[in-house]
C-alpha positions in Angstrom: 4.4 33.7 -7.2 1.4 32.3 -8.9 1.5 30.0 -11.9 0.5 31.6 -15.2 -1.6 28.6 -16.2 -5.1 28.3 -14.8 -6.6 25.2 -13.2 -9.4 25.1 -15.7 -8.3 21.9 -17.5 -8.4 20.0 -14.2 -11.9 21.1 -13.2 -13.1 20.8 -16.8 -13.1 16.9 -16.6 -16.6 15.8 -15.8 -16.9 14.0 -12.5 -13.3 14.4 -11.4 -14.0 16.5 -8.4 -16.9 14.3 -7.4 -14.9 11.1 -7.7 -12.1 12.6 -5.7 -14.5 13.6 -2.9 -16.2 10.2 -2.9 -12.9 8.3 -2.7 -11.5 10.6 0.0 -14.6 10.2 2.1 -14.5 6.4 1.6 -10.9 6.1 2.7 -11.3 8.4 5.6 -14.2 6.4 6.9 -12.1 3.2 6.5 -9.2 4.8 8.3 -11.4 5.8 11.3 -13.0 2.3 11.4 -9.6 0.6 11.3 -8.2 2.9 14.0 -11.0 1.9 16.5 -10.6 -1.8 15.6 -14.0 -2.2 14.0 -14.5 -5.6 12.4 -18.2 -5.5 11.3 -19.9 -4.4 8.1 -20.0 -0.9 6.6 -21.5 1.0 3.6 -19.0 1.8 0.8 -19.3 5.6 0.6 -17.6 5.6 -2.8 -20.4 3.8 -4.5 -23.3 5.9 -5.7 -25.4 3.2 -7.3 -26.0 0.9 -4.4 -29.2 -0.2 -2.7 -30.3 1.4 0.6 -28.8 -0.6 3.5 -26.4 -2.5 1.2 -23.3 -3.3 3.3 -20.1 -5.3 3.1 -17.4 -6.5 5.5 -14.5 -4.2 6.2 -11.5 -5.3 4.1 -9.4 -6.4 7.1 -12.1 -8.6 8.7 
């Protein structure tokens, strides 16, 4: 049974899908780095206005 309402209001918000994708990609990268025990620096994939090569330490280091 499908809902009678459409999903249009959700996708109508500017940037919502992009922000969701950026945060998902960022947290998945952190999850992989944490699972392999990485303690160095990384690029925050959720930031779109950063300099090329700008890095920061992983949160658990």
